[in-house]
C-alpha positions in Angstrom: -75.3 98.3 -275.2 -72.2 96.3 -274.2 -69.9 99.2 -275.4 -72.0 101.6 -273.2 -71.5 99.3 -270.2 -67.8 99.2 -270.7 -67.7 102.9 -271.2 -69.6 103.5 -267.9 -67.4 101.1 -266.0 -64.3 102.8 -267.2 -65.7 106.2 -266.3 -66.6 105.1 -262.8 -63.2 103.5 -262.4 -61.4 106.7 -263.6 -63.3 108.8 -261.1 -62.3 106.5 -258.2 -58.6 106.6 -259.1 -56.3 109.2 -257.5 -55.3 111.3 -260.5 -52.7 113.4 -258.8 -49.0 113.1 -259.8 -46.7 111.2 -257.6 -43.2 112.6 -256.9 -40.4 110.2 -256.8 -39.2 111.8 -253.5 -42.6 110.9 -252.0 -41.9 107.1 -252.7 -38.3 107.1 -251.3 -37.6 106.4 -247.7 -36.0 109.2 -245.6 -33.7 106.9 -243.8 -31.7 103.6 -244.2 -31.5 100.8 -241.7 -28.0 99.3 -240.8 -27.3 96.6 -238.5 -24.1 96.8 -236.5 -22.7 93.9 -234.4 -19.5 92.8 -232.9 -17.3 94.9 -230.5 -19.7 97.9 -230.1 -21.6 99.3 -227.1 -25.0 99.5 -228.8 -25.4 96.6 -231.1 -28.5 96.4 -233.2 -30.3 98.2 -236.1 -29.6 101.9 -236.5 -31.5 104.3 -238.6 -29.3 106.6 -240.6 -29.7 109.3 -243.3 -28.9 108.3 -246.9 -25.2 108.6 -248.0 -24.0 107.7 -244.5 -20.7 106.1 -244.0 -19.2 103.4 -241.8 -17.9 106.3 -239.5 -21.5 107.4 -239.0 -22.5 103.8 -237.9 -19.5 103.7 -235.5 -20.5 107.0 -234.0 -24.0 106.0 -233.3 -23.1 102.5 -232.1 -20.1 103.4 -230.1 -17.0 101.2 -229.9 -16.2 98.9 -227.1 -12.6 98.9 -225.6 -11.7 95.8 -227.4 -12.7 97.0 -230.8 -10.3 96.8 -233.7 -11.2 99.1 -236.5 -7.7 98.9 -238.1 -9.0 97.0 -241.1 -12.2 99.2 -241.6 -12.5 102.0 -244.0 -14.5 104.7 -242.1 -15.3 106.6 -245.3 -17.0 103.6 -247.0 -20.7 104.4 -247.7 -23.3 102.2 -246.1 -26.6 101.1 -247.8 -30.0 100.1 -246.6 -29.9 96.7 -245.0 -26.2 96.5 -244.7 -24.7 94.5 -241.7 -21.5 95.9 -240.3 -19.4 93.6 -237.8 -16.9 95.3 -235.9 -14.1 92.9 -235.1 -12.6 92.5 -231.7 -8.8 92.8 -231.0 -7.0 89.5 -231.1 -4.2 88.4 -229.0 -0.7 88.2 -230.3 -1.3 84.6 -231.5 -4.2 85.5 -233.8 -4.1 87.9 -236.7 -6.8 90.6 -237.0 -9.6 89.7 -239.4 -9.9 91.8 -242.5 -13.4 93.1 -243.3 -14.4 92.2 -246.8 -17.2 94.9 -246.8 -15.0 97.8 -245.9 -11.4 96.7 -246.5 -9.4 98.7 -249.0 -6.9 97.1 -251.4 -4.0 97.5 -249.0 -5.9 95.5 -246.2 -7.3 92.9 -248.6 -3.9 92.1 -250.2 -2.7 91.0 -246.6 -4.9 88.0 -247.0 -3.0 84.9 -248.3 -3.6 84.4 -252.0 -5.2 87.8 -252.6 -3.4 90.0 -254.9 -4.1 93.5 -256.3 -6.2 92.1 -259.1 -8.5 89.8 -256.8 -8.7 92.7 -254.2 -9.9 95.0 -256.9 -12.5 92.4 -258.0 -13.7 92.2 -254.3 -14.1 95.9 -254.2 -15.9 96.1 -257.7 -18.2 93.2 -256.7 -19.5 95.0 -253.4 -19.7 98.2 -255.2 -21.9 96.5 -258.0 -23.8 94.1 -255.8 -23.8 95.8 -252.3 -22.0 94.6 -249.2 -21.5 90.9 -248.5 -24.3 89.5 -246.4 -22.3 86.4 -245.2 -18.7 85.5 -245.6 -19.4 82.8 -248.1 -20.6 85.4 -250.6 -16.9 86.0 -251.2 -17.0 83.0 -253.5 -19.1 84.9 -255.8 -16.0 86.9 -256.8 -14.1 85.6 -259.8 -10.9 83.9 -258.7 -12.3 82.8 -255.2 -13.5 79.3 -255.1 -14.1 76.9 -252.2 -10.4 75.9 -251.8 -9.3 79.5 -251.4 -12.2 80.6 -249.3 -11.3 77.7 -246.9 -7.9 79.4 -246.5 -9.5 82.8 -245.8 -12.6 82.1 -243.8 -10.9 82.4 -240.4 -9.1 85.6 -241.5 -12.1 87.6 -242.8 -15.1 89.2 -241.3 -18.1 91.4 -242.7 
């Protein structure tokens, strides 16, 4: 009797369940959300297609007159929930900030104490773990501790 009840219960549950196959494409989102801040005309969250680049974000947000994109790689791909901060041009007294999310090896090696090997580790870290969400995440890269970060924090941006 107990076995018959279990069988009936399973039979009822199986009829109440959707037995259609699910496609992976049905589960994936069609767009990604990227937040853009800083020297842009339209700051905020932007919906983009998968495989969009920093240039796509810039095109949608529009640059303000004081935007400094010299340290940004426009071909860098953006991911869902990334935050892109476009730095402003600095006066002659101030050095332009280097983006740790989009800077290439040449830009990153302009930072004091960052050589080719450390720049490569920064790029490898962001490729493996996604973009840096806060500047302090840079300390997760091997070779960058609190002392080195203190020297860099005013020279970098996301």
